[in-house]
Backbone as XML, in Angstrom:
<?xml version="1.0"?>
<chain id="A" units="angstrom">
  <residue number="1" name="MET">
    <atom name="N" x="8.906" y="-50.949" z="15.225"/>
    <atom name="CA" x="8.549" y="-49.632" z="14.788"/>
    <atom name="C" x="8.842" y="-48.652" z="15.926"/>
  </residue>
  <residue number="2" name="HIS">
    <atom name="N" x="9.379" y="-47.519" z="15.572"/>
    <atom name="CA" x="9.718" y="-46.510" z="16.565"/>
    <atom name="C" x="8.507" y="-45.642" z="16.893"/>
  </residue>
  <residue number="3" name="GLN">
    <atom name="N" x="8.429" y="-45.303" z="18.153"/>
    <atom name="CA" x="7.337" y="-44.427" z="18.579"/>
    <atom name="C" x="7.734" y="-42.976" z="18.317"/>
  </residue>
  <residue number="4" name="VAL">
    <atom name="N" x="6.834" y="-42.227" z="17.723"/>
    <atom name="CA" x="7.090" y="-40.820" z="17.410"/>
    <atom name="C" x="6.398" y="-39.971" z="18.469"/>
  </residue>
  <residue number="5" name="GLN">
    <atom name="N" x="7.158" y="-39.095" z="19.074"/>
    <atom name="CA" x="6.583" y="-38.185" z="20.051"/>
    <atom name="C" x="6.717" y="-36.770" z="19.527"/>
  </residue>
  <residue number="6" name="LEU">
    <atom name="N" x="5.632" y="-36.059" z="19.573"/>
    <atom name="CA" x="5.636" y="-34.676" z="19.150"/>
    <atom name="C" x="5.444" y="-33.793" z="20.371"/>
  </residue>
  <residue number="7" name="HIS">
    <atom name="N" x="6.220" y="-32.759" z="20.433"/>
    <atom name="CA" x="6.090" y="-31.805" z="21.521"/>
    <atom name="C" x="5.602" y="-30.488" z="20.933"/>
  </residue>
  <residue number="8" name="CYS">
    <atom name="N" x="4.479" y="-30.081" z="21.392"/>
    <atom name="CA" x="3.903" y="-28.846" z="20.887"/>
    <atom name="C" x="3.857" y="-27.818" z="22.006"/>
  </residue>
  <residue number="9" name="THR">
    <atom name="N" x="4.416" y="-26.679" z="21.743"/>
    <atom name="CA" x="4.344" y="-25.582" z="22.709"/>
    <atom name="C" x="3.364" y="-24.519" z="22.225"/>
  </residue>
  <residue number="10" name="CYS">
    <atom name="N" x="2.513" y="-24.908" z="21.305"/>
    <atom name="CA" x="1.539" y="-23.982" z="20.723"/>
    <atom name="C" x="0.325" y="-23.840" z="21.638"/>
  </residue>
  <residue number="11" name="ILE">
    <atom name="N" x="-0.301" y="-22.701" z="21.528"/>
    <atom name="CA" x="-1.553" y="-22.464" z="22.236"/>
    <atom name="C" x="-2.646" y="-22.352" z="21.183"/>
  </residue>
  <residue number="12" name="ALA">
    <atom name="N" x="-3.682" y="-23.133" z="21.353"/>
    <atom name="CA" x="-4.783" y="-23.106" z="20.393"/>
    <atom name="C" x="-5.520" y="-21.777" z="20.473"/>
  </residue>
  <residue number="13" name="SER">
    <atom name="N" x="-6.007" y="-21.351" z="19.344"/>
    <atom name="CA" x="-6.759" y="-20.107" z="19.280"/>
    <atom name="C" x="-8.042" y="-20.353" z="18.501"/>
  </residue>
  <residue number="14" name="VAL">
    <atom name="N" x="-9.122" y="-19.782" z="18.981"/>
    <atom name="CA" x="-10.414" y="-19.946" z="18.321"/>
    <atom name="C" x="-10.916" y="-18.575" z="17.888"/>
  </residue>
  <residue number="15" name="ALA">
    <atom name="N" x="-11.440" y="-18.523" z="16.680"/>
    <atom name="CA" x="-12.024" y="-17.277" z="16.183"/>
    <atom name="C" x="-13.392" y="-17.595" z="15.587"/>
  </residue>
  <residue number="16" name="ALA">
    <atom name="N" x="-14.369" y="-16.798" z="15.944"/>
    <atom name="CA" x="-15.727" y="-16.986" z="15.423"/>
    <atom name="C" x="-16.021" y="-15.906" z="14.387"/>
  </residue>
  <residue number="17" name="LYS">
    <atom name="N" x="-16.617" y="-16.327" z="13.274"/>
    <atom name="CA" x="-17.020" y="-15.366" z="12.247"/>
    <atom name="C" x="-18.458" y="-14.952" z="12.558"/>
  </residue>
  <residue number="18" name="VAL">
    <atom name="N" x="-18.599" y="-13.719" z="13.027"/>
    <atom name="CA" x="-19.917" y="-13.199" z="13.384"/>
    <atom name="C" x="-20.114" y="-11.891" z="12.635"/>
  </residue>
  <residue number="19" name="SER">
    <atom name="N" x="-21.119" y="-11.857" z="11.777"/>
    <atom name="CA" x="-21.416" y="-10.647" z="11.004"/>
    <atom name="C" x="-22.239" y="-9.698" z="11.864"/>
  </residue>
  <residue number="20" name="ASP">
    <atom name="N" x="-21.576" y="-9.001" z="12.753"/>
    <atom name="CA" x="-22.266" y="-8.108" z="13.682"/>
    <atom name="C" x="-22.500" y="-6.757" z="13.020"/>
  </residue>
  <residue number="21" name="VAL">
    <atom name="N" x="-23.502" y="-6.708" z="12.177"/>
    <atom name="CA" x="-23.889" y="-5.468" z="11.512"/>
    <atom name="C" x="-25.373" y="-5.236" z="11.790"/>
  </residue>
  <residue number="22" name="ALA">
    <atom name="N" x="-25.857" y="-4.075" z="11.483"/>
    <atom name="CA" x="-27.225" y="-3.686" z="11.832"/>
    <atom name="C" x="-28.287" y="-4.657" z="11.328"/>
  </residue>
  <residue number="23" name="THR">
    <atom name="N" x="-28.029" y="-5.340" z="10.221"/>
    <atom name="CA" x="-29.037" y="-6.229" z="9.639"/>
    <atom name="C" x="-29.046" y="-7.623" z="10.252"/>
  </residue>
  <residue number="24" name="GLU">
    <atom name="N" x="-28.100" y="-7.926" z="11.136"/>
    <atom name="CA" x="-27.992" y="-9.265" z="11.723"/>
    <atom name="C" x="-28.564" y="-9.284" z="13.141"/>
  </residue>
  <residue number="25" name="ALA">
    <atom name="N" x="-29.102" y="-10.425" z="13.537"/>
    <atom name="CA" x="-29.697" y="-10.564" z="14.869"/>
    <atom name="C" x="-28.662" y="-10.883" z="15.942"/>
  </residue>
  <residue number="26" name="VAL">
    <atom name="N" x="-27.551" y="-11.493" z="15.563"/>
    <atom name="CA" x="-26.529" y="-11.869" z="16.547"/>
    <atom name="C" x="-25.513" y="-10.750" z="16.725"/>
  </residue>
  <residue number="27" name="ARG">
    <atom name="N" x="-24.903" y="-10.712" z="17.882"/>
    <atom name="CA" x="-23.887" y="-9.712" z="18.192"/>
    <atom name="C" x="-22.574" y="-10.411" z="18.503"/>
  </residue>
  <residue number="28" name="ALA">
    <atom name="N" x="-21.489" y="-9.808" z="18.088"/>
    <atom name="CA" x="-20.161" y="-10.379" z="18.298"/>
    <atom name="C" x="-19.882" y="-10.623" z="19.773"/>
  </residue>
  <residue number="29" name="ALA">
    <atom name="N" x="-20.325" y="-9.735" z="20.637"/>
    <atom name="CA" x="-20.059" y="-9.869" z="22.068"/>
    <atom name="C" x="-20.621" y="-11.168" z="22.647"/>
  </residue>
  <residue number="30" name="GLU">
    <atom name="N" x="-21.618" y="-11.746" z="21.994"/>
    <atom name="CA" x="-22.208" y="-12.998" z="22.465"/>
    <atom name="C" x="-21.253" y="-14.181" z="22.321"/>
  </residue>
  <residue number="31" name="TYR">
    <atom name="N" x="-20.198" y="-14.019" z="21.538"/>
    <atom name="CA" x="-19.281" y="-15.114" z="21.262"/>
    <atom name="C" x="-17.898" y="-14.915" z="21.871"/>
  </residue>
  <residue number="32" name="LEU">
    <atom name="N" x="-17.699" y="-13.863" z="22.612"/>
    <atom name="CA" x="-16.381" y="-13.566" z="23.164"/>
    <atom name="C" x="-15.905" y="-14.609" z="24.172"/>
  </residue>
  <residue number="33" name="TYR">
    <atom name="N" x="-16.817" y="-15.317" z="24.801"/>
    <atom name="CA" x="-16.406" y="-16.338" z="25.760"/>
    <atom name="C" x="-15.691" y="-17.509" z="25.078"/>
  </residue>
  <residue number="34" name="ILE">
    <atom name="N" x="-15.876" y="-17.652" z="23.769"/>
    <atom name="CA" x="-15.229" y="-18.726" z="23.008"/>
    <atom name="C" x="-13.816" y="-18.331" z="22.600"/>
  </residue>
  <residue number="35" name="GLY">
    <atom name="N" x="-13.639" y="-17.093" z="22.206"/>
    <atom name="CA" x="-12.349" y="-16.614" z="21.719"/>
    <atom name="C" x="-12.532" y="-15.307" z="20.971"/>
  </residue>
  <residue number="36" name="ARG">
    <atom name="N" x="-11.624" y="-15.027" z="20.081"/>
    <atom name="CA" x="-11.718" y="-13.793" z="19.297"/>
    <atom name="C" x="-12.849" y="-13.877" z="18.281"/>
  </residue>
  <residue number="37" name="VAL">
    <atom name="N" x="-13.303" y="-12.700" z="17.856"/>
    <atom name="CA" x="-14.431" y="-12.615" z="16.938"/>
    <atom name="C" x="-14.044" y="-11.698" z="15.778"/>
  </residue>
  <residue number="38" name="THR">
    <atom name="N" x="-14.524" y="-12.015" z="14.590"/>
    <atom name="CA" x="-14.285" y="-11.142" z="13.446"/>
    <atom name="C" x="-15.005" y="-9.819" z="13.664"/>
  </residue>
  <residue number="39" name="GLU">
    <atom name="N" x="-14.354" y="-8.748" z="13.300"/>
    <atom name="CA" x="-14.920" y="-7.408" z="13.497"/>
    <atom name="C" x="-15.297" y="-6.823" z="12.143"/>
  </residue>
  <residue number="40" name="PHE">
    <atom name="N" x="-16.526" y="-7.101" z="11.709"/>
    <atom name="CA" x="-17.006" y="-6.603" z="10.420"/>
    <atom name="C" x="-17.110" y="-5.082" z="10.404"/>
  </residue>
  <residue number="41" name="ARG">
    <atom name="N" x="-17.370" y="-4.485" z="11.558"/>
    <atom name="CA" x="-17.534" y="-3.032" z="11.616"/>
    <atom name="C" x="-16.250" y="-2.289" z="11.272"/>
  </residue>
  <residue number="42" name="HIS">
    <atom name="N" x="-15.098" y="-2.934" z="11.418"/>
    <atom name="CA" x="-13.832" y="-2.294" z="11.073"/>
    <atom name="C" x="-13.842" y="-1.875" z="9.605"/>
  </residue>
  <residue number="43" name="GLY">
    <atom name="N" x="-14.141" y="-2.792" z="8.722"/>
    <atom name="CA" x="-14.179" y="-2.496" z="7.294"/>
    <atom name="C" x="-15.239" y="-1.471" z="6.939"/>
  </residue>
  <residue number="44" name="GLN">
    <atom name="N" x="-16.390" y="-1.575" z="7.592"/>
    <atom name="CA" x="-17.453" y="-0.602" z="7.328"/>
    <atom name="C" x="-17.020" y="0.797" z="7.736"/>
  </residue>
  <residue number="45" name="ASN">
    <atom name="N" x="-16.480" y="0.915" z="8.933"/>
    <atom name="CA" x="-16.096" y="2.236" z="9.438"/>
    <atom name="C" x="-14.970" y="2.859" z="8.624"/>
  </residue>
  <residue number="46" name="ILE">
    <atom name="N" x="-13.953" y="2.066" z="8.300"/>
    <atom name="CA" x="-12.847" y="2.579" z="7.477"/>
    <atom name="C" x="-13.381" y="2.961" z="6.098"/>
  </residue>
  <residue number="47" name="GLY">
    <atom name="N" x="-14.250" y="2.127" z="5.538"/>
    <atom name="CA" x="-14.837" y="2.421" z="4.232"/>
    <atom name="C" x="-15.613" y="3.726" z="4.236"/>
  </residue>
  <residue number="48" name="ASN">
    <atom name="N" x="-16.366" y="3.972" z="5.303"/>
    <atom name="CA" x="-17.118" y="5.227" z="5.408"/>
    <atom name="C" x="-16.188" y="6.434" z="5.450"/>
  </residue>
  <residue number="49" name="VAL">
    <atom name="N" x="-15.068" y="6.301" z="6.133"/>
    <atom name="CA" x="-14.108" y="7.410" z="6.208"/>
    <atom name="C" x="-13.469" y="7.648" z="4.845"/>
  </residue>
  <residue number="50" name="VAL">
    <atom name="N" x="-13.032" y="6.577" z="4.191"/>
    <atom name="CA" x="-12.375" y="6.712" z="2.886"/>
    <atom name="C" x="-13.326" y="7.316" z="1.860"/>
  </residue>
  <residue number="51" name="ARG">
    <atom name="N" x="-14.604" y="6.901" z="1.902"/>
    <atom name="CA" x="-15.595" y="7.420" z="0.956"/>
    <atom name="C" x="-16.186" y="8.758" z="1.383"/>
  </residue>
  <residue number="52" name="LYS">
    <atom name="N" x="-15.847" y="9.207" z="2.591"/>
    <atom name="CA" x="-16.373" y="10.446" z="3.168"/>
    <atom name="C" x="-17.889" y="10.379" z="3.355"/>
  </residue>
  <residue number="53" name="ASN">
    <atom name="N" x="-18.410" y="9.174" z="3.629"/>
    <atom name="CA" x="-19.839" y="9.019" z="3.926"/>
    <atom name="C" x="-20.162" y="9.721" z="5.233"/>
  </residue>
  <residue number="54" name="ASN">
    <atom name="N" x="-21.333" y="10.285" z="5.329"/>
    <atom name="CA" x="-21.780" y="10.980" z="6.545"/>
    <atom name="C" x="-20.777" y="12.038" z="6.989"/>
  </residue>
  <residue number="55" name="ASN">
    <atom name="N" x="-20.142" y="12.673" z="6.019"/>
    <atom name="CA" x="-19.145" y="13.723" z="6.291"/>
    <atom name="C" x="-17.961" y="13.244" z="7.118"/>
  </residue>
  <residue number="56" name="GLN">
    <atom name="N" x="-17.626" y="11.948" z="7.024"/>
    <atom name="CA" x="-16.470" y="11.407" z="7.743"/>
    <atom name="C" x="-15.177" y="11.985" z="7.168"/>
  </residue>
  <residue number="57" name="ARG">
    <atom name="N" x="-14.178" y="12.149" z="8.027"/>
    <atom name="CA" x="-12.875" y="12.662" z="7.610"/>
    <atom name="C" x="-11.785" y="11.849" z="8.278"/>
  </residue>
  <residue number="58" name="LEU">
    <atom name="N" x="-10.622" y="11.783" z="7.640"/>
    <atom name="CA" x="-9.493" y="11.066" z="8.217"/>
    <atom name="C" x="-9.126" y="11.596" z="9.595"/>
  </residue>
  <residue number="59" name="ALA">
    <atom name="N" x="-9.309" y="12.868" z="9.826"/>
    <atom name="CA" x="-8.984" y="13.470" z="11.122"/>
    <atom name="C" x="-9.796" y="12.851" z="12.257"/>
  </residue>
  <residue number="60" name="TYR">
    <atom name="N" x="-10.951" y="12.268" z="11.944"/>
    <atom name="CA" x="-11.803" y="11.681" z="12.978"/>
    <atom name="C" x="-11.272" y="10.332" z="13.474"/>
  </residue>
  <residue number="61" name="LEU">
    <atom name="N" x="-10.236" y="9.805" z="12.848"/>
    <atom name="CA" x="-9.710" y="8.490" z="13.234"/>
    <atom name="C" x="-8.832" y="8.526" z="14.484"/>
  </residue>
  <residue number="62" name="TRP">
    <atom name="N" x="-8.660" y="9.676" z="15.100"/>
    <atom name="CA" x="-7.767" y="9.789" z="16.257"/>
    <atom name="C" x="-8.204" y="8.893" z="17.407"/>
  </residue>
  <residue number="63" name="ASN">
    <atom name="N" x="-9.480" y="8.584" z="17.527"/>
    <atom name="CA" x="-9.942" y="7.700" z="18.603"/>
    <atom name="C" x="-10.593" y="6.438" z="18.037"/>
  </residue>
  <residue number="64" name="TYR">
    <atom name="N" x="-10.102" y="5.996" z="16.911"/>
    <atom name="CA" x="-10.681" y="4.859" z="16.199"/>
    <atom name="C" x="-10.597" y="3.578" z="17.025"/>
  </residue>
  <residue number="65" name="GLY">
    <atom name="N" x="-11.630" y="2.784" z="16.990"/>
    <atom name="CA" x="-11.653" y="1.501" z="17.685"/>
    <atom name="C" x="-12.858" y="1.388" z="18.587"/>
  </residue>
  <residue number="66" name="GLU">
    <atom name="N" x="-12.597" y="1.158" z="19.872"/>
    <atom name="CA" x="-13.690" y="0.981" z="20.829"/>
    <atom name="C" x="-14.621" y="2.186" z="20.879"/>
  </residue>
  <residue number="67" name="HIS">
    <atom name="N" x="-14.073" y="3.375" z="20.747"/>
    <atom name="CA" x="-14.901" y="4.581" z="20.794"/>
    <atom name="C" x="-15.872" y="4.649" z="19.614"/>
  </residue>
  <residue number="68" name="TRP">
    <atom name="N" x="-15.622" y="3.873" z="18.604"/>
    <atom name="CA" x="-16.501" y="3.830" z="17.436"/>
    <atom name="C" x="-17.489" y="2.661" z="17.535"/>
  </residue>
  <residue number="69" name="GLY">
    <atom name="N" x="-17.565" y="2.014" z="18.684"/>
    <atom name="CA" x="-18.490" y="0.902" z="18.873"/>
    <atom name="C" x="-17.931" y="-0.436" z="18.463"/>
  </residue>
  <residue number="70" name="GLN">
    <atom name="N" x="-16.640" y="-0.514" z="18.250"/>
    <atom name="CA" x="-16.013" y="-1.771" z="17.858"/>
    <atom name="C" x="-15.520" y="-2.531" z="19.082"/>
  </residue>
  <residue number="71" name="LEU">
    <atom name="N" x="-15.201" y="-3.800" z="18.866"/>
    <atom name="CA" x="-14.673" y="-4.630" z="19.943"/>
    <atom name="C" x="-13.281" y="-4.170" z="20.358"/>
  </residue>
  <residue number="72" name="ARG">
    <atom name="N" x="-12.869" y="-4.571" z="21.568"/>
    <atom name="CA" x="-11.498" y="-4.302" z="22.011"/>
    <atom name="C" x="-10.535" y="-5.030" z="21.078"/>
  </residue>
  <residue number="73" name="SER">
    <atom name="N" x="-9.360" y="-4.487" z="20.897"/>
    <atom name="CA" x="-8.356" y="-5.097" z="20.021"/>
    <atom name="C" x="-8.036" y="-6.526" z="20.445"/>
  </residue>
  <residue number="74" name="ALA">
    <atom name="N" x="-8.010" y="-6.774" z="21.742"/>
    <atom name="CA" x="-7.687" y="-8.112" z="22.244"/>
    <atom name="C" x="-8.765" y="-9.137" z="21.901"/>
  </residue>
  <residue number="75" name="ASP">
    <atom name="N" x="-9.968" y="-8.678" z="21.583"/>
    <atom name="CA" x="-11.087" y="-9.573" z="21.290"/>
    <atom name="C" x="-11.391" y="-9.718" z="19.809"/>
  </residue>
  <residue number="76" name="ALA">
    <atom name="N" x="-10.781" y="-8.898" z="18.973"/>
    <atom name="CA" x="-11.197" y="-8.815" z="17.572"/>
    <atom name="C" x="-10.124" y="-9.267" z="16.588"/>
  </residue>
  <residue number="77" name="ILE">
    <atom name="N" x="-10.593" y="-9.781" z="15.478"/>
    <atom name="CA" x="-9.769" y="-10.007" z="14.297"/>
    <atom name="C" x="-10.356" y="-9.074" z="13.245"/>
  </residue>
  <residue number="78" name="VAL">
    <atom name="N" x="-9.563" y="-8.111" z="12.823"/>
    <atom name="CA" x="-10.081" y="-7.116" z="11.883"/>
    <atom name="C" x="-9.641" y="-7.428" z="10.458"/>
  </residue>
  <residue number="79" name="PHE">
    <atom name="N" x="-10.413" y="-6.960" z="9.517"/>
    <atom name="CA" x="-10.131" y="-7.153" z="8.099"/>
    <atom name="C" x="-10.901" y="-6.104" z="7.318"/>
  </residue>
  <residue number="80" name="THR">
    <atom name="N" x="-10.544" y="-5.926" z="6.090"/>
    <atom name="CA" x="-11.306" y="-5.020" z="5.238"/>
    <atom name="C" x="-11.981" y="-5.748" z="4.085"/>
  </residue>
  <residue number="81" name="ASP">
    <atom name="N" x="-11.617" y="-6.996" z="3.853"/>
    <atom name="CA" x="-12.150" y="-7.699" z="2.705"/>
    <atom name="C" x="-12.237" y="-9.194" z="2.997"/>
  </residue>
  <residue number="82" name="ASN">
    <atom name="N" x="-13.353" y="-9.810" z="2.679"/>
    <atom name="CA" x="-13.503" y="-11.263" z="2.716"/>
    <atom name="C" x="-14.617" y="-11.641" z="1.742"/>
  </residue>
  <residue number="83" name="HIS">
    <atom name="N" x="-15.022" y="-12.905" z="1.738"/>
    <atom name="CA" x="-16.026" y="-13.331" z="0.765"/>
    <atom name="C" x="-17.378" y="-12.643" z="0.966"/>
  </residue>
  <residue number="84" name="ASP">
    <atom name="N" x="-17.711" y="-12.252" z="2.178"/>
    <atom name="CA" x="-18.970" y="-11.521" z="2.400"/>
    <atom name="C" x="-18.883" y="-10.103" z="1.839"/>
  </residue>
  <residue number="85" name="THR">
    <atom name="N" x="-17.770" y="-9.432" z="2.092"/>
    <atom name="CA" x="-17.637" y="-8.059" z="1.607"/>
    <atom name="C" x="-17.496" y="-8.032" z="0.087"/>
  </residue>
  <residue number="86" name="GLN">
    <atom name="N" x="-16.943" y="-9.080" z="-0.499"/>
    <atom name="CA" x="-16.792" y="-9.124" z="-1.951"/>
    <atom name="C" x="-18.134" y="-9.262" z="-2.657"/>
  </residue>
  <residue number="87" name="ARG">
    <atom name="N" x="-19.122" y="-9.771" z="-1.950"/>
    <atom name="CA" x="-20.464" y="-9.904" z="-2.522"/>
    <atom name="C" x="-21.327" y="-8.691" z="-2.210"/>
  </residue>
  <residue number="88" name="GLY">
    <atom name="N" x="-20.700" y="-7.664" z="-1.631"/>
    <atom name="CA" x="-21.414" y="-6.432" z="-1.371"/>
    <atom name="C" x="-22.315" y="-6.457" z="-0.163"/>
  </residue>
  <residue number="89" name="ARG">
    <atom name="N" x="-22.195" y="-7.489" z="0.677"/>
    <atom name="CA" x="-23.069" y="-7.579" z="1.857"/>
    <atom name="C" x="-22.711" y="-6.526" z="2.893"/>
  </residue>
  <residue number="90" name="VAL">
    <atom name="N" x="-21.455" y="-6.498" z="3.297"/>
    <atom name="CA" x="-21.013" y="-5.579" z="4.350"/>
    <atom name="C" x="-19.572" y="-5.202" z="4.095"/>
  </residue>
  <residue number="91" name="GLY">
    <atom name="N" x="-19.119" y="-4.155" z="4.758"/>
    <atom name="CA" x="-17.697" y="-3.851" z="4.793"/>
    <atom name="C" x="-17.228" y="-2.838" z="3.790"/>
  </residue>
  <residue number="92" name="PHE">
    <atom name="N" x="-15.948" y="-2.891" z="3.548"/>
    <atom name="CA" x="-15.236" y="-1.918" z="2.738"/>
    <atom name="C" x="-15.150" y="-2.423" z="1.309"/>
  </residue>
  <residue number="93" name="VAL">
    <atom name="N" x="-16.091" y="-2.033" z="0.481"/>
    <atom name="CA" x="-16.105" y="-2.444" z="-0.920"/>
    <atom name="C" x="-16.077" y="-1.190" z="-1.777"/>
  </residue>
  <residue number="94" name="VAL">
    <atom name="N" x="-15.099" y="-1.092" z="-2.627"/>
    <atom name="CA" x="-14.990" y="0.058" z="-3.516"/>
    <atom name="C" x="-15.472" y="-0.378" z="-4.887"/>
  </residue>
  <residue number="95" name="GLN">
    <atom name="N" x="-16.526" y="0.230" z="-5.338"/>
    <atom name="CA" x="-17.065" y="-0.095" z="-6.655"/>
    <atom name="C" x="-16.396" y="0.790" z="-7.712"/>
  </residue>
  <residue number="96" name="PRO">
    <atom name="N" x="-16.077" y="0.242" z="-8.873"/>
    <atom name="CA" x="-15.448" y="1.061" z="-9.932"/>
    <atom name="C" x="-16.386" y="2.103" z="-10.477"/>
  </residue>
</chain>
């Protein structure tokens, strides 16, 4: 039998799903030592702007990101929709 050798030049990446929203006790920053963290606040903040909640406007997005209390881009995986947001828990959910 021939020996099979695999050469991988890949770098492993770890991402933690942390619902860092006001109702949760854990914070995303607590998991940054492991790897990237999901940024739930991205969907919430974009959703607030699109819905014009709290008088938000598209013009306010000029400094979007860390200045809005979100993680650095290098630390975050952003999204607007996942199984938590689809159940109305957090994030950018548009109701008909």
